[in-house]
RODO-2510 file (C-alpha; in nm, 4 decimals, decimal comma):
residues 618
     n   res          X          Y          Z
     1     m   -15,7581    15,0625     1,3059
     2     a   -16,0753    14,8521     1,4016
     3     r   -16,2734    14,9812     1,0670
     4     i   -15,9556    14,8689     0,8774
     5     l   -15,9824    14,5334     1,0576
     6     l   -16,3511    14,5065     0,9845
     7     i   -16,2980    14,5614     0,6164
     8     i   -16,0297    14,2971     0,5923
     9     l   -16,2469    14,0529     0,7665
    10     f   -16,5304    14,1247     0,5317
    11     l   -16,3015    14,0796     0,2300
    12     f   -16,1927    13,7328     0,3487
    13     g   -16,5261    13,6551     0,5286
    14     s   -16,5849    13,3651     0,2882
    15     g   -16,2778    13,1999     0,4430
    16     l   -16,3708    13,2782     0,8145
    17     t   -16,7166    13,1703     0,8008
    18     s   -16,6967    12,8697     0,5621
    19     s   -16,6990    12,5199     0,7190
    20     q   -16,3775    12,4496     0,8726
    21     s   -16,1596    12,2398     0,6634
    22     i   -15,8484    12,2156     0,8847
    23     k   -15,8669    12,0109     1,2017
    24     n   -15,8204    12,1765     1,5408
    25     g   -15,4865    12,0975     1,7335
    26     i   -15,1099    12,1338     1,6081
    27     q   -15,1054    12,1799     1,2399
    28     v   -14,8513    12,3046     0,9832
    29     l   -14,9964    12,6008     0,7477
    30     e   -14,8550    12,7516     0,4548
    31     g   -14,9905    13,1004     0,3558
    32     d   -14,9561    13,4790     0,3532
    33     l   -14,9432    13,7063     0,6632
    34     l   -15,1736    13,9926     0,6176
    35     n   -15,2724    14,3067     0,8243
    36     t   -14,9313    14,3365     0,9936
    37     g   -14,9196    13,9695     1,0904
    38     h   -15,2677    13,9407     1,2420
    39     l   -15,4016    13,7192     0,9850
    40     l   -15,2702    13,4148     0,7928
    41     r   -15,4640    13,3305     0,4502
    42     t   -15,4140    12,9741     0,3284
    43     e   -15,5583    12,8148     0,0425
    44     k   -15,8495    12,6793     0,2372
    45     q   -15,9392    12,9649     0,4892
    46     v   -15,8083    13,2674     0,6754
    47     f   -15,6964    13,2491     1,0311
    48     r   -15,6879    13,5043     1,3142
    49     i   -15,3473    13,4961     1,4601
    50     s   -15,3615    13,5116     1,8400
    51     s   -15,1528    13,7288     2,0381
    52     t   -14,8382    13,5507     2,1557
    53     v   -14,4707    13,6154     2,2185
    54     l   -14,4266    13,5885     1,8309
    55     q   -14,6803    13,8605     1,7425
    56     e   -14,4416    14,1556     1,7500
    57     e   -14,2019    13,9548     1,5395
    58     l   -14,4653    13,8649     1,2713
    59     a   -14,5823    14,2245     1,2689
    60     y   -14,2841    14,2948     1,0506
    61     l   -14,3464    14,0364     0,7844
    62     g   -14,6948    14,1715     0,6455
    63     g   -14,7283    14,0460     0,3137
    64     k   -14,4611    13,7519     0,3346
    65     k   -14,5534    13,3950     0,2715
    66     v   -14,4624    13,1901     0,5597
    67     r   -14,4628    12,8245     0,6735
    68     m   -14,6088    12,8111     1,0444
    69     l   -14,6529    12,5729     1,3100
    70     c   -15,0005    12,6375     1,4727
    71     d   -15,2279    12,5478     1,7482
    72     i   -15,5358    12,5560     1,5457
    73     q   -15,8672    12,6303     1,7640
    74     g   -16,1488    12,6975     1,5078
    75     e   -16,0669    13,0059     1,3168
    76     v   -15,7619    13,1042     1,5262
    77     c   -15,4087    13,0091     1,5035
    78     s   -15,1843    13,0292     1,7968
    79     p   -14,8265    13,0473     1,6373
    80     i   -14,5556    12,8270     1,7669
    81     r   -14,2698    12,8467     1,5177
    82     y   -14,2380    12,9728     1,1543
    83     e   -14,0057    13,0045     0,8564
    84     m   -14,0117    13,2449     0,5704
    85     e   -14,0204    13,1722     0,2119
    86     p   -13,8315    13,0308     0,0399
    87     f   -13,9127    12,6971     0,1778
    88     e   -13,6196    12,4281     0,2117
    89     m   -13,8328    12,2030     0,0135
    90     g   -13,8836    12,3067    -0,3719
    91     k   -13,6771    12,4818    -0,6254
    92     t   -13,5094    12,8201    -0,5029
    93     p   -13,2906    13,0489    -0,7208
    94     d   -12,9182    13,0161    -0,6601
    95     w   -12,7659    13,1497    -0,3326
    96     t   -13,1080    13,3020    -0,2171
    97     l   -13,0662    13,4133     0,1517
    98     k   -13,3353    13,2891     0,3912
    99     k   -13,3146    13,4493     0,7181
   100     i   -13,3510    13,2316     1,0165
   101     p   -13,6307    13,3688     1,2398
   102     r   -13,5548    13,6093     1,5197
   103     y   -13,7158    13,3847     1,7795
   104     v   -13,4464    13,1374     1,7330
   105     t   -13,1525    13,3914     1,8027
   106     q   -13,3778    13,5863     2,0593
   107     g   -13,2482    13,9077     1,8871
   108     f   -12,8940    13,8809     2,0012
   109     f   -12,6123    13,9884     1,7527
   110     s   -12,5297    13,6275     1,6161
   111     f   -12,2744    13,4928     1,3987
   112     n   -12,0540    13,1760     1,3087
   113     p   -12,3370    12,9282     1,2471
   114     q   -12,2264    12,5531     1,2549
   115     c   -12,4643    12,2885     1,1675
   116     t   -12,4468    11,9295     1,2466
   117     p   -12,3778    11,7147     0,9327
   118     d   -12,7139    11,5637     0,9714
   119     g   -12,8888    11,9141     0,9671
   120     k   -13,0652    11,8809     1,3041
   121     i   -12,8809    12,1011     1,5472
   122     l   -12,7565    12,4532     1,4804
   123     f   -12,4825    12,6044     1,6914
   124     w   -12,3782    12,9605     1,6742
   125     t   -12,2001    13,2463     1,8719
   126     a   -12,3902    13,5266     2,0312
   127     l   -12,2621    13,8570     2,1510
   128     v   -12,4145    13,9172     2,4925
   129     r   -12,3633    14,1555     2,7834
   130     e   -12,2323    13,9993     3,0850
   131     g   -12,0911    14,1792     3,3971
   132     g   -12,1117    14,5209     3,2170
   133     r   -11,9088    14,4041     2,9127
   134     s   -11,9705    14,2115     2,5711
   135     t   -11,8547    13,8701     2,5540
   136     q   -11,9149    13,5640     2,3126
   137     k   -12,1320    13,2669     2,4184
   138     v   -12,2402    12,9436     2,2478
   139     w   -12,5970    12,9089     2,1630
   140     a   -12,7761    12,6239     2,0091
   141     s   -13,1149    12,5185     1,8420
   142     k   -13,2694    12,2005     1,7381
   143     r   -13,5107    12,1242     1,4749
   144     d   -13,8489    11,9881     1,5803
   145     q   -14,0281    11,7007     1,3970
   146     y   -14,1812    11,9388     1,1622
   147     g   -13,8444    12,0824     1,0420
   148     f   -13,8630    12,4000     1,2205
   149     w   -13,5905    12,5597     1,4243
   150     m   -13,6892    12,5987     1,7865
   151     a   -13,6013    12,8900     2,0036
   152     g   -13,2173    12,8940     2,0650
   153     e   -13,0649    12,8734     2,4183
   154     q   -12,7324    12,9613     2,5603
   155     l   -12,5594    12,6532     2,6471
   156     p   -12,4727    12,5896     3,0171
   157     s   -12,1252    12,5479     3,1611
   158     p   -11,8573    12,4265     3,0879
   159     l   -11,8908    12,5218     2,7293
   160     n   -11,9794    12,8689     2,8263
   161     n   -11,7608    13,0422     3,1034
   162     r   -11,6412    13,3815     3,1610
   163     y   -11,4118    13,3865     2,8289
   164     p   -11,5494    13,4020     2,4723
   165     s   -11,6470    13,0649     2,3339
   166     a   -11,7586    12,9244     1,9813
   167     v   -11,8310    12,6157     1,8250
   168     i   -11,5791    12,5622     1,5388
   169     s   -11,7153    12,2264     1,3918
   170     a   -11,9985    12,0018     1,5055
   171     l   -11,8816    11,6615     1,4268
   172     p   -12,1147    11,3827     1,2711
   173     g   -12,3971    11,2915     1,5071
   174     g   -12,3604    11,6051     1,7085
   175     n   -12,2169    11,3996     2,0015
   176     e   -11,8914    11,5851     1,9803
   177     l   -11,8065    11,9440     1,9294
   178     f   -11,4804    12,1258     1,8235
   179     v   -11,4732    12,4393     2,0051
   180     f   -11,2764    12,7713     2,0455
   181     g   -11,2172    12,9208     2,4043
   182     n   -11,0298    12,9298     2,7126
   183     f   -11,0755    12,6295     2,9248
   184     g   -10,8203    12,5797     3,1889
   185     e   -10,5448    12,8168     3,0934
   186     d   -10,5851    13,0230     3,4135
   187     e   -10,5744    12,7069     3,6379
   188     l   -10,2549    12,6045     3,4584
   189     l   -10,0764    12,9370     3,5067
   190     d   -10,1775    12,9737     3,8783
   191     n   -10,0264    12,6256     3,9324
   192     l    -9,7173    12,7264     3,7388
   193     k    -9,6876    13,0374     3,9480
   194     r    -9,7059    12,8384     4,2655
   195     e    -9,4634    12,6063     4,1575
   196     m    -9,2107    12,8669     4,0694
   197     t    -9,2642    13,0438     4,3939
   198     q    -9,2081    12,7260     4,5888
   199     k    -8,8640    12,6792     4,3788
   200     s    -8,7653    13,0207     4,4466
   201     q    -8,8459    12,9984     4,8265
   202     m    -8,6348    12,6916     4,8240
   203     a    -8,3501    12,8497     4,6576
   204     t    -8,3608    13,1209     4,9103
   205     r    -8,3031    12,8596     5,1953
   206     e    -8,0421    12,6308     4,9923
   207     a    -7,8347    12,8884     4,8044
   208     a    -7,4822    12,8976     4,9399
   209     n    -7,4399    13,2793     4,8560
   210     a    -7,6172    13,5810     4,6891
   211     k    -7,4449    13,4875     4,3569
   212     e    -7,5733    13,1346     4,3374
   213     f    -7,9171    13,2715     4,4528
   214     h    -7,9108    13,5127     4,1542
   215     i    -7,8184    13,2366     3,8972
   216     i    -8,0873    13,0185     4,0259
   217     l    -8,3510    13,2854     4,0077
   218     t    -8,2395    13,3772     3,6698
   219     k    -8,3013    13,0225     3,5346
   220     l    -8,6351    13,0070     3,7262
   221     e    -8,7597    13,3364     3,5557
   222     n    -8,6540    13,1979     3,2237
   223     e    -8,8302    12,8623     3,2834
   224     y    -9,1367    13,0441     3,3922
   225     k    -9,1387    13,2760     3,0809
   226     e    -9,0936    12,9580     2,8623
   227     r    -9,3622    12,7609     3,0178
   228     s    -9,6010    13,0263     3,0591
   229     e    -9,5880    13,1343     2,6809
   230     k    -9,6284    12,7787     2,5897
   231     i    -9,9529    12,7730     2,7809
   232     q   -10,0712    13,1074     2,6516
   233     n    -9,9714    13,0344     2,2910
   234     r   -10,1168    12,6759     2,2638
   235     a   -10,3966    12,6202     2,0098
   236     p   -10,7066    12,7704     2,1513
   237     l   -10,8916    12,4514     2,0279
   238     y   -11,0837    12,1846     2,2197
   239     k   -11,2950    11,8876     2,1885
   240     t   -11,5916    11,8193     2,3964
   241     r   -11,8414    11,5268     2,3982
   242     r   -12,1979    11,4800     2,5068
   243     t   -12,2392    11,2877     2,8321
   244     e   -12,5459    11,1718     3,0315
   245     t   -12,5461    11,5005     3,2315
   246     g   -12,4291    11,7510     2,9561
   247     w   -12,1194    11,8406     2,7735
   248     s   -11,7892    11,7280     2,9032
   249     m   -11,5221    11,9684     3,0165
   250     p   -11,3568    12,0712     2,6877
   251     n   -11,0045    11,9085     2,6481
   252     p   -10,7328    12,0840     2,4369
   253     i   -10,6443    11,9126     2,1317
   254     s   -10,2718    11,7905     2,1126
   255     f   -10,1177    12,0489     1,8607
   256     p    -9,7729    12,1050     2,0242
   257     s    -9,6231    12,2957     1,7141
   258     f    -9,8988    12,5461     1,6842
   259     y    -9,8251    12,9380     1,6922
   260     n    -9,9743    13,2482     1,5662
   261     w    -9,7978    13,5872     1,5185
   262     y   -10,0741    13,7922     1,3621
   263     k   -10,2042    14,1103     1,5544
   264     k   -10,4146    14,3866     1,4282
   265     a   -10,2263    14,7220     1,3735
   266     d   -10,4911    14,8881     1,5991
   267     n   -10,4349    14,6630     1,8848
   268     p   -10,0723    14,5062     1,8944
   269     n   -10,1332    14,3203     2,2229
   270     q   -10,4143    14,1207     2,0855
   271     q   -10,3442    13,8056     1,9134
   272     v   -10,5882    13,7389     1,6212
   273     f   -10,6770    13,3902     1,5403
   274     g   -10,8308    13,3468     1,1717
   275     g   -11,0409    13,0487     1,2646
   276     s   -11,0321    12,6774     1,1937
   277     a   -11,2461    12,3880     1,0871
   278     l   -11,2337    12,0110     1,1495
   279     s   -11,2991    11,7351     0,8903
   280     s   -11,5855    11,5136     0,9288
   281     s   -11,3364    11,2545     1,0243
   282     g   -11,1961    11,4566     1,3081
   283     r   -10,8325    11,4012     1,1974
   284     t   -10,7536    11,7002     0,9716
   285     l   -10,7480    12,0585     1,0973
   286     i   -10,7653    12,3517     0,8589
   287     y   -10,6828    12,6747     1,0473
   288     s   -10,5781    13,0336     0,9688
   289     a   -10,2822    13,1945     1,1337
   290     q    -9,9631    13,3771     1,0737
   291     q    -9,6661    13,1569     1,0809
   292     k    -9,3014    13,1680     0,9242
   293     k    -9,4362    13,0048     0,5876
   294     n    -9,6954    13,2739     0,5352
   295     y    -9,7777    13,4415     0,2024
   296     g    -9,9868    13,7089     0,3595
   297     k   -10,1312    13,8341     0,6720
   298     l   -10,3283    13,5277     0,7562
   299     d   -10,2895    13,2061     0,5530
   300     l   -10,4550    12,8825     0,5492
   301     y   -10,2949    12,5664     0,6850
   302     a   -10,3799    12,1955     0,7436
   303     s   -10,2532    11,9792     1,0011
   304     i   -10,2917    11,6081     1,0039
   305     q   -10,3610    11,4042     1,3250
   306     n   -10,1118    11,1179     1,3512
   307     d   -10,1932    10,7628     1,5260
   308     s   -10,0867    10,9039     1,8653
   309     g   -10,3517    11,1618     1,8453
   310     i   -10,1271    11,4422     1,7902
   311     f   -10,1893    11,7116     1,5208
   312     e    -9,8563    11,7507     1,3304
   313     e    -9,6808    12,0701     1,2234
   314     g    -9,9226    12,2817     0,9830
   315     i    -9,8930    12,2547     0,5886
   316     n    -9,9274    12,5915     0,4036
   317     l   -10,2056    12,5419     0,1614
   318     g   -10,0101    12,7223    -0,0949
   319     n   -10,0119    13,0725    -0,2909
   320     t   -10,3317    12,9294    -0,5240
   321     l   -10,5320    12,9988    -0,2059
   322     n   -10,3418    13,2371     0,0022
   323     t   -10,2922    13,5995    -0,0826
   324     g   -10,1086    13,8965     0,0703
   325     e   -10,4117    13,9792     0,2643
   326     e   -10,6442    13,7721     0,5028
   327     e   -10,7652    13,4191     0,4216
   328     m   -10,9835    13,2883     0,7223
   329     a   -11,2883    13,1171     0,8429
   330     p   -11,2382    12,7902     0,6549
   331     f   -11,4886    12,5262     0,6227
   332     l   -11,4025    12,1769     0,4886
   333     g   -11,6896    12,0048     0,3119
   334     p   -11,8045    11,6736     0,4226
   335     d   -11,6300    11,5063     0,1224
   336     d   -11,2890    11,6226     0,2850
   337     r   -11,2096    11,7637    -0,0495
   338     t   -11,4224    12,0924    -0,1054
   339     l   -11,2934    12,3991     0,0829
   340     y   -11,4760    12,7121     0,1404
   341     f   -11,3116    13,0263     0,3138
   342     s   -11,3363    13,4002     0,3396
   343     s   -11,1057    13,6096     0,1787
   344     s   -11,0113    13,9889     0,1789
   345     g   -10,7482    13,9559    -0,0772
   346     r   -10,9416    13,8826    -0,3980
   347     k   -11,2455    14,1385    -0,4009
   348     e   -11,3090    14,4654    -0,2445
   349     g   -11,4220    14,3659     0,0961
   350     i   -11,4788    14,0078     0,2355
   351     s   -11,6524    13,7190     0,0373
   352     i   -11,6669    13,3612     0,0169
   353     f   -11,4796    13,1273    -0,2144
   354     i   -11,4601    12,7759    -0,3164
   355     t   -11,1761    12,5434    -0,4105
   356     r   -11,1341    12,1732    -0,4533
   357     r   -10,8370    11,9698    -0,3577
   358     s   -10,6580    11,7609    -0,6225
   359     g   -10,5625    11,4175    -0,5419
   360     d   -10,4372    11,3411    -0,1857
   361     s   -10,2199    11,6495    -0,1626
   362     w   -10,2888    11,9330     0,0675
   363     t   -10,1077    12,1844    -0,1412
   364     t   -10,2682    12,1390    -0,4831
   365     w   -10,6041    12,3158    -0,5310
   366     t   -10,8172    12,4530    -0,7985
   367     e   -10,8279    12,8165    -0,8392
   368     p   -11,0481    12,9869    -0,6072
   369     q   -11,3881    13,1033    -0,7237
   370     e   -11,6377    13,3365    -0,5606
   371     l   -11,9562    13,1845    -0,4652
   372     s   -12,1792    13,4732    -0,5106
   373     q   -12,2129    13,8443    -0,4983
   374     n   -12,5125    13,7762    -0,2532
   375     l   -12,2357    13,6711    -0,0016
   376     r   -12,0359    13,9655    -0,0034
   377     g   -11,9837    14,0658     0,3673
   378     v   -12,0189    13,7108     0,4952
   379     n   -11,7292    13,5739     0,6772
   380     f   -11,8564    13,2554     0,8259
   381     f   -12,0077    12,9663     0,6158
   382     s   -12,0888    12,5965     0,6863
   383     i   -12,2840    12,3087     0,4996
   384     p   -12,4377    11,9996     0,6572
   385     a   -12,3769    11,6637     0,4891
   386     v   -12,7431    11,6461     0,3968
   387     g   -12,9755    11,9038     0,2156
   388     n   -12,8922    12,1796    -0,0291
   389     w   -12,8532    12,4767     0,2047
   390     a   -12,5606    12,6510     0,3673
   391     y   -12,5645    12,8503     0,6862
   392     v   -12,4146    13,1931     0,6897
   393     s   -12,3829    13,4983     0,8913
   394     r   -12,3805    13,8646     0,8047
   395     d   -12,4358    14,1913     1,0176
   396     g   -12,5442    13,9908     1,3195
   397     e   -12,7976    13,7775     1,1602
   398     l   -12,8069    13,4226     1,0659
   399     f   -12,9137    13,3124     0,7236
   400     m   -12,9583    13,0029     0,5060
   401     a   -12,8301    13,0266     0,1637
   402     a   -12,9448    12,7884    -0,1302
   403     i   -12,6402    12,6226    -0,2775
   404     p   -12,6469    12,5505    -0,6583
   405     h   -12,5408    12,1896    -0,7458
   406     h   -12,2045    12,2993    -0,8979
   407     f   -12,0909    12,4521    -0,5764
   408     q   -12,1834    12,1720    -0,3371
   409     p   -11,9350    11,9250    -0,2032
   410     d   -11,8993    11,5789    -0,3690
   411     p   -12,1671    11,3237    -0,2678
   412     v   -12,0978    11,1312     0,0538
   413     v   -12,2802    10,8479     0,2293
   414     v   -12,4175    10,9279     0,5704
   415     i   -12,4209    10,6351     0,8160
   416     k   -12,6891    10,6980     1,0736
   417     g   -12,6626    10,4388     1,3372
   418     k   -12,7448    10,3163     1,6927
   419     v   -12,5497    10,1084     1,9409
   420     v   -12,7419     9,8880     2,2009
   421     d   -12,6681     9,5917     2,4103
   422     e   -12,8480     9,2629     2,3710
   423     e   -13,1575     9,3952     2,5632
   424     g   -13,1936     9,7157     2,3374
   425     k   -13,0610     9,9442     2,5830
   426     a   -12,8740    10,2436     2,4314
   427     l   -12,4938    10,2300     2,4660
   428     s   -12,2509    10,5133     2,4681
   429     a   -11,9709    10,3514     2,2616
   430     f   -11,6577    10,4357     2,0612
   431     v   -11,7396    10,4083     1,6707
   432     q   -11,4535    10,3931     1,4468
   433     y   -11,4084    10,3683     1,0850
   434     e   -11,1087    10,2682     0,8729
   435     s   -10,9816    10,1916     0,5178
   436     l   -10,9848     9,8039     0,5040
   437     h   -10,7513     9,8230     0,2049
   438     k   -10,4977    10,0505     0,3688
   439     k   -10,5445     9,9213     0,7146
   440     k   -10,5642    10,2713     0,8239
   441     t   -10,8060    10,4392     1,0814
   442     i   -10,9714    10,7458     0,9082
   443     g   -11,2088    10,8639     1,1774
   444     s   -11,4072    10,7928     1,5041
   445     t   -11,7062    10,9226     1,6999
   446     i   -11,9020    10,8295     2,0021
   447     s   -12,2642    10,7230     2,0357
   448     d   -12,5032    10,9379     2,2343
   449     p   -12,5316    10,7814     2,5886
   450     t   -12,9134    10,8442     2,6162
   451     t   -13,0133    10,7430     2,2653
   452     g   -12,7125    10,5313     2,1428
   453     e   -12,7488    10,7172     1,8077
   454     f   -12,4363    10,8195     1,6039
   455     s   -12,3369    10,9352     1,2617
   456     i   -12,0394    10,9065     1,0322
   457     i   -11,9774    11,0468     0,6972
   458     l   -11,8116    10,8156     0,4314
   459     p   -11,6599    10,9816     0,1044
   460     y   -11,6600    10,7566    -0,2033
   461     e   -11,3772    10,5582    -0,3374
   462     e   -11,2819    10,3746    -0,0156
   463     n   -11,3744    10,0301     0,1105
   464     y   -11,4734    10,0939     0,4716
   465     g   -11,4999     9,9018     0,7742
   466     f   -11,6780    10,0505     1,0778
   467     y   -11,7417     9,9035     1,4298
   468     g   -11,8692     9,9863     1,7716
   469     e   -11,6813     9,9012     2,0853
   470     k   -11,7169     9,9494     2,4508
   471     e   -11,5330     9,8126     2,7568
   472     g   -11,6990     9,4973     2,8706
   473     y   -11,8621     9,4201     2,5234
   474     l   -11,7584     9,2448     2,2246
   475     p   -11,6969     9,4752     1,9219
   476     v   -11,9499     9,4609     1,6287
   477     s   -11,8419     9,5600     1,2855
   478     q   -12,0077     9,6267     0,9498
   479     n   -11,8426     9,7291     0,6068
   480     l   -11,9378     9,9315     0,3168
   481     n   -11,7478     9,9206     0,0046
   482     l   -11,7606    10,2570    -0,2046
   483     v   -11,4952    10,2062    -0,4469
   484     g   -11,6273    10,2268    -0,8155
   485     k   -11,9791    10,3083    -0,6972
   486     e   -12,2155    10,5579    -0,8641
   487     k   -12,1687    10,8940    -0,6467
   488     e   -12,4910    11,0219    -0,5056
   489     d   -12,5737    11,1477    -0,1615
   490     k   -12,7153    10,8531     0,0318
   491     e   -12,8149    10,7643     0,3885
   492     k   -12,7772    10,4104     0,5355
   493     t   -12,9293    10,3140     0,8655
   494     v   -12,7434    10,0690     1,0794
   495     l   -12,7970     9,8831     1,4187
   496     l   -12,4861     9,7726     1,6039
   497     v   -12,5974     9,5369     1,8904
   498     l   -12,2895     9,4831     2,1189
   499     p   -12,3115     9,1520     2,3219
   500     k   -12,1626     9,1548     2,6811
   501     l   -11,8343     8,9960     2,7353
   502     k   -11,9764     8,6770     2,8787
   503     k   -11,9903     8,3023     2,8182
   504     g   -12,2212     8,2066     2,5426
   505     n   -12,2340     8,5416     2,3643
   506     q   -12,1195     8,5668     2,0081
   507     i   -12,0554     8,7978     1,7062
   508     v   -12,0387     8,7273     1,3356
   509     m   -11,7027     8,8444     1,1938
   510     n   -11,8731     9,0811     0,9333
   511     n   -11,5327     9,2208     0,7941
   512     l   -11,3839     8,8848     0,7207
   513     f   -11,3512     8,8296     0,3597
   514     f   -11,2680     8,4932     0,1851
   515     a   -11,1924     8,4247    -0,1910
   516     f   -11,4701     8,2169    -0,3578
   517     r   -11,4383     7,8541    -0,2326
   518     s   -11,1184     7,9259    -0,0411
   519     s   -11,0152     7,9150     0,2998
   520     e   -10,7432     8,2160     0,2398
   521     f   -10,8862     8,5399     0,3694
   522     a   -10,8109     8,8803     0,2153
   523     k   -10,5748     9,1399     0,3645
   524     e   -10,8588     9,3544     0,4380
   525     s   -10,9649     9,1159     0,7050
   526     e   -10,6754     9,1452     0,9278
   527     s   -10,8014     9,4624     1,1011
   528     e   -11,1050     9,2527     1,2328
   529     l   -10,8957     8,9741     1,3430
   530     d   -10,6431     9,2014     1,5173
   531     r   -10,9050     9,3736     1,6986
   532     l   -11,0467     9,0254     1,8366
   533     a   -10,6765     8,9212     1,9244
   534     g   -10,6706     9,2471     2,1240
   535     i   -10,9651     9,1195     2,3220
   536     l   -10,7900     8,7805     2,3855
   537     k   -10,4892     8,9498     2,5175
   538     k   -10,6648     9,1878     2,7363
   539     t   -10,8930     8,9059     2,8902
   540     g   -10,6306     8,6500     2,9834
   541     n   -10,8884     8,3690     3,0946
   542     l   -11,1197     8,4063     2,7662
   543     k   -11,1710     8,0821     2,5809
   544     v   -11,3484     8,1056     2,2339
   545     l   -11,4786     7,8941     1,9685
   546     i   -11,4406     7,9861     1,5878
   547     e   -11,7399     7,8635     1,3974
   548     g   -11,7454     7,8184     1,0238
   549     h   -12,0571     7,8188     0,8291
   550     t   -12,1389     7,8079     0,4568
   551     d   -12,4615     7,8540     0,2407
   552     n   -12,6308     7,5356     0,0763
   553     v   -12,4636     7,5536    -0,2628
   554     g   -12,2462     7,2389    -0,3458
   555     t   -12,2509     6,9152    -0,1406
   556     k   -12,2711     6,9073     0,2332
   557     t   -11,9558     6,7320     0,2693
   558     a   -11,7564     6,9858     0,0688
   559     n   -11,9385     7,2733     0,2719
   560     q   -11,8620     7,1135     0,5996
   561     k   -11,4844     7,0754     0,4909
   562     l   -11,4727     7,4616     0,3515
   563     s   -11,6371     7,5769     0,6980
   564     l   -11,3907     7,3909     0,8924
   565     e   -11,1040     7,5129     0,6922
   566     r   -11,1983     7,8716     0,7179
   567     a   -11,2345     7,8354     1,1026
   568     n   -10,8895     7,6970     1,1162
   569     s   -10,7591     7,9557     0,8978
   570     v   -10,8834     8,2449     1,1548
   571     a   -10,7560     8,0476     1,4501
   572     l   -10,3990     7,9975     1,2896
   573     y   -10,3815     8,3756     1,2310
   574     l   -10,4657     8,4380     1,5885
   575     k   -10,2217     8,1814     1,7396
   576     s    -9,9218     8,2691     1,4788
   577     k    -9,9383     8,6374     1,4495
   578     h   -10,0535     8,7094     1,8021
   579     k    -9,9427     8,4281     2,0012
   580     i   -10,2679     8,3024     2,1267
   581     e   -10,2366     7,9858     2,3173
   582     d   -10,3739     7,6914     2,1455
   583     t   -10,5761     7,5949     2,4553
   584     r   -10,7867     7,9096     2,4101
   585     i   -10,9083     7,8550     2,0781
   586     s   -11,1444     7,5744     1,9489
   587     v   -11,2651     7,5383     1,5970
   588     v   -11,5629     7,3599     1,4265
   589     g   -11,6956     7,3624     1,0816
   590     l   -12,0802     7,3403     1,0596
   591     g   -12,1085     7,3712     0,6850
   592     p   -12,4746     7,4665     0,5871
   593     t   -12,6491     7,3136     0,8940
   594     n   -12,7278     7,6281     1,0837
   595     p   -12,8647     7,8961     0,8341
   596     i   -12,9611     8,2228     0,9657
   597     a   -13,1193     8,3536     0,6406
   598     d   -13,3121     8,2171     0,3505
   599     n   -13,0721     8,0409     0,1015
   600     g   -13,3105     8,1238    -0,1881
   601     s   -13,1555     8,4653    -0,2475
   602     d   -12,8234     8,6126    -0,3097
   603     e   -12,8551     8,8145     0,0219
   604     g   -12,9521     8,5296     0,2225
   605     r   -12,6760     8,3008     0,1013
   606     a   -12,4189     8,5762     0,1816
   607     a   -12,5401     8,6006     0,5234
   608     n   -12,5028     8,2247     0,5766
   609     r   -12,1473     8,2283     0,4687
   610     r   -12,0098     8,3527     0,8071
   611     v   -11,7504     8,2827     1,0841
   612     v   -11,8590     8,3339     1,4468
   613     f   -11,6449     8,4233     1,7426
   614     k   -11,8104     8,2687     2,0377
   615     i   -11,7145     8,2882     2,3928
   616     l   -11,6876     7,9488     2,5826
   617     e   -11,5180     8,0662     2,8999
   618     e   -11,4586     8,4102     3,0636
***
């Protein structure tokens, strides 16, 4: 063996003995692994790979091309992380599978990969031994600054407990998770048992005779059966959010009409749930179950969350999608229109299919099309909103799959934002987005409590308003009109600075829209005004000033008059519709006298045409 190594060193000696062309320290190298993973040949030189925990893993990759994060010291590379070819950048044959390195999954049987829409955090389910039995645990990995997946870790309590757990969907920003599991059912059942026991003991003392006691006991038994079945049969789906100390205790979603009859023939005592997915807005739930409207063993359904936060009775997605067999493991693309799912009723074995929703209906779909024979045997599938790679699992391994353009979801705009206070301190705030035209909330998220960061995904053909709000602060909004715009994947960075609710602080009403040279505002403005009225109602002592401003186009007199009329228009709406007292709202028109931007450009003039909401008294 030593002689073979010497020969290889001789063959590549010119690389090892040449003047060093790569600096010492942390570097990203690309090259071929040689000699059972002991050497890395790059275009500039050959490096010896030092013995680390990755050495055994690299030994199986001899002859493969890799991209590797190394700590370089002279001619020696100490490997930190790596990825195998094909690399994410560059052209790759359609549906090429790229294995996620073993160091990420730690060698556990892994499945159900779910990536955050920004592609930065990967969650999956690992089959681990615990207490002498196998169970399912949630694991996660983050991308480092170089784009490599870091070593995965099992997430702590409360996401993992003694029952199987899984992440179903990671909502935009990665600050909220939609999870499957058992969180609190045992406690609810124990409390129910104690309640029923107390009632039966009371009946023992208060019943006039044995017949009356028997009647009461029968009623209690029926009540216990009905209530315990409701607890046991409720949707095993929860939401959790990131807090300063970790993930919050998962709370069950409100889905009172959910039920599932499906059980495998070989285990009639075990209920089988076919999986689910949440839309990027968090308000549409696609799930797989056996219900009275089924066409087959497991059908796909959609449930829409109403304004009270309740997911309503599921709508069967129809026999264009559902067969007589099992349709399961759905994934709804970030465009809320493209659906991927696994099916055992169209090909021999399981494969992944794609369909697209027609119009606004949840029952009209295109004919499902198999994605690729490369994905036969795959039954979990997810796609982030950015990038051209899907995440899949097969035979206990995690893979990335290169998606051809015609199989990708429709383009969307990803808003990457941050919420801070006036001093730049990160805030955990509620971020909501709405259709300004329909005056309808579309979705919401929260910002990270430590960084203030959030993400939301906006499909095209809608005029959006989005805003951040937090108790004790003024809400700040922005808008983005995507109606009639050219469709392409885009990212937009925004900063929402929330002023504290105190004297002297102010906000610009960014979602207030006036007709040209008019004081009449559009219907799309009402959501913004209604929100500010809510603050005035909630804080009864608050007095505010509505300031109108214009650009410098036109005469100063005309602009001053227009700015005052616009301020009055806002004040009148707040007083007439929301019954805010006259004494709490003052108005002023300042015309072009206080510009906040250069009037020499369209953008600057647009910024100067504004209405300001300023606190006079708390």
